[in-house]
Every structure is written in structure tokens, then in C-alpha cells.
N, C-alpha and C positions, 0 to 999 in steps of 0.2 A: 505492498500500499504505500502511498505516497506519503510525505511528512505533513504535510499539512492536512487533516481527515476531520470529517464527523460520524461518529458510530452513537448511532441510534440502537438502544438495549428494545427489545419489543417481548409478549407474552400477555397470558391470561393474567388477571388477578392471582395475588399470591404466589408466582412463581418465582420473585428473588430480583424483578428489574431493577429496583432502586437501589437495590444494597450492591448489586454487582455495579452500575453505573459510578457508584461511589468510588470502590476500588477501583474500578479501571482509571475512571479521571485522575485520581490520587496516584497510580501508577505511570499514567503519561503525564503529568502534569499540566491536567488539561482544564477549560471551560466545563462546569456542571449545568445542566441545565434539566431540574427535576420537574417534574406534575407535582401539582400542588393540589391533592384531593383533600385533604384537611382544610381546606379553606373554603370550600366547596357547600354552603348552607344548607344545600338541598342533599346532599349525598343522605343522611340519617334517613330523611322522610323516604326519599327513594325504597332504600333496604329495605322499610319497615312495609309501604306502601307503594310495588314499583309500577300499578298502572297508576295512581293519582299524582306519584311524583317523579316519573320519566324526565317529562318535557322540561322543566326550569332546570333537573340537575346537568342533563345535556346538554341546555344552552349555558349554562354556566361555562360549563368545561370547554365549549367549542371557543367562546371569547377568554377563553385563562389561556388554552392551547396556544393561536394565533398570537396572541401579544408577547408568550414567551417564545414561540418559534423567529417571531421577529424581529423580539430579542436575541438570539443563536444568532441569527442570518448579520446582524450586524456585527457581533461577538468574533465574526472574520476576520476582523482586518485586527485586531486584537492578542489573539489564541491561534495558536500553531492545531492546537485539535480540543473538538468541542464531544461534548458527549452527552446526550438524551436519555434518560427512563422511558419515551414515548415516541410515536411519528404521529402525524396528523394525521393519517389514514384512520386511525383506531377511532378516531372523534364516529365518522359517517357509521365505520363495525358497531361500534355502539347504538348507535340512532338506529339502526335498523334493525339490532339487535332488541332492541327495549321499548320504542315508540311505533302506536298504533300508525293507521295511515295517515290517516289527518295530521296528525303530530307530526309524523315524518314531512309531510308535503309543506309545511310549515316552516320547517328546520332546513330543509331542501333552500328553501326560498330565500330564508335570511342568512343562509350559507352562500348562498350567490353570487350577495350583496359585499359581500367581504372583501371579494379582488383580490385574494390572497391566492400567493404561489408560495409553498414553504418549501425549505431546503430540501436537497434530495442528498441524503447521507452516504456517503463514500465505501459504508459499511452498515448493515441492518444485522445484527445478533437479535435472535428468536429462538426465545428458550419455551422449551415444550415439558408438561410436567403433566400425569394423569390427574382427573380431578380428584382421587383421595387425597393424592399428596399435596394438592392446593389448598383443600381445606383442612389439613393437616398443619398446615403451615400457617393458614389467618388465624387458625385457632392458636398457634403457637406465641402469634407476635401480639394479639390481645389486642386492636385498636378497639374500640367501643362502639363506632356507627359499622363496623363488618361483621359486627356478631351475627346481623340477621341475615347476613348472605344464602342462599338457598341453593343446595345441592343442581337443582334444574338449570338456577341462571347460570354457575357457573359452568354446568355442561355446554350449553347455547353457547357462552362467550369462548369459549374454547374450539367449536365445532367451528363457529366463525374465522377466530383467528386460523385453523388450519385451513377453512377456503377459501382465504383471504393470500395467505405464503403461498399455497401453491400454484398460483397464479403470477405471483410477486415475480417482478421483476425489472423494474425499475433501479434499482442499486445489484450489488454483490452482496448474496445473500449465506450469513453462518445460522444454520440449522442447530442447536443444540440439545442433546436429551439432558434437561437438567434434574430428572427424578435420580440420574447413576452417578453424579456431583455434585459439591458446593465447595463453586469457586470461591463464595464470601469468605468460609471460615476454614478451608484448606488450602495450606501454599502449595502445593503439589499443585492440588487439580486449579487453581488459579494459575501457574505456570503452564501448564498444560493447555489452557484453555488462549493465555496471552500468544502462545506457539500458533496455536490455529485463527488468531486476529490478526498474528503480524502476517500471515501468509494468503491471507484471504485477499483475493485481489479480481475474480470476475464470476460471475453465472453464480452457483449455489452447492455449497460445501456441507458435510454432516459432520456433526460433533457429538460421535457418541461411543464415549471410552467404557472398557471392561475395566469401572470399578466400581467400589463400593463408595456411596456417598458419606460413608463412614470413617473410610480408610484411614 
């Protein structure tokens, strides 16, 4: 990969995007852009009442992500490396999964008025893990507004991610089996992943090491 780069970490809720983005940015001495889910005042209501809380939660995230990625694009002048824990595409992915037909139509109308072209990553790292692992990690980290997340919701989000990245070709893609490694807390696993990131230059690659996450 080139010396100047933008790396985006993606994957479903609970897979470890933010923690990996933090460690990766620290390792690369890069600019870090993190999604601010806790700042969304509608998120807890959405998890408690998905039908009633979906639209305001989604619109809040849309405006927040646009603002953050605009700032990230500007940071290109000041930092050789930028790391984020989301793609703008996830906004539409979640909208299509959670909004009803009329809400989605309104969302699309509002999105179209933004005239926003998100920066394209030099590499996307897509973390995959089964729903049981996601539920375990969500419970372990103990964030209050996540206690109401339902299995069926996670299944739908996980399926939506799989479908999206099956067709993704906007930039090099590294697909990581995050169920078998722990690159945040295990130095060996992290350096194995770094080797894959350093050599990912085009197309899609798969990282599925035969190691235990607790090795």
C-alpha cells in the first residue's frame, strides 16, 4: 500500500471495529475517526422500540457520519494515515434494514440533498463473526443502550453486511474471520493482521488464520 492511506474498519455491531481502529491508528501514528454512537439521543429508544425509533436514530447517524467524513477528507492534508471505524455506505445499509418503505423514501430524499461524496478508502478491513460471538461481546462490554439489542436484529444486520461486501469493489478489501483471532488484546494476532494489511493492494483477500482467539 502507498505511504499515504485511508483505512476503514467495518463489520456488524460487537465485532470489534472501534477497538481495532484505535490500535491500528496508534500503531500507524494515524488520524483516528470514530463513530460516536453514544452521542445519538435516539439510539436507546430505537433498541427498545425499533419501529418507533428507527427514523430519528437513522437521520441523526446520517448527519453525524457526513460531518465526520468531511472532516476526515480535510485531515488528508495533515496526516499520512487515517483510520475510521465506519464507511458511509453503512448508513444506507442500516436504513434499508431498519426503516419501513415510507421512512426509507424520506431518508433517500434527505440524503440526496446533501451532495456529499464520501472519501474512498485505500483499504477496507471487514471483520466477520457469527451472531453468537457478537451477542457475547456486546454483553461483555456492557454498554447500557445495547442491552435491548435482539438476536433477530443482529442477524439481519450481519446478513446485510455479507450481501454488501459480496458485491463490494470500490477499493481493496480484506475480509477477516474475527471469530478466530483477537487482534486488540493479543499482540501475535495483531501483528499477523498487520502483515495482511501491509500487503493488501488490490482486489479482495481473506484472512482466516487457524489459531485460537485465546492463544
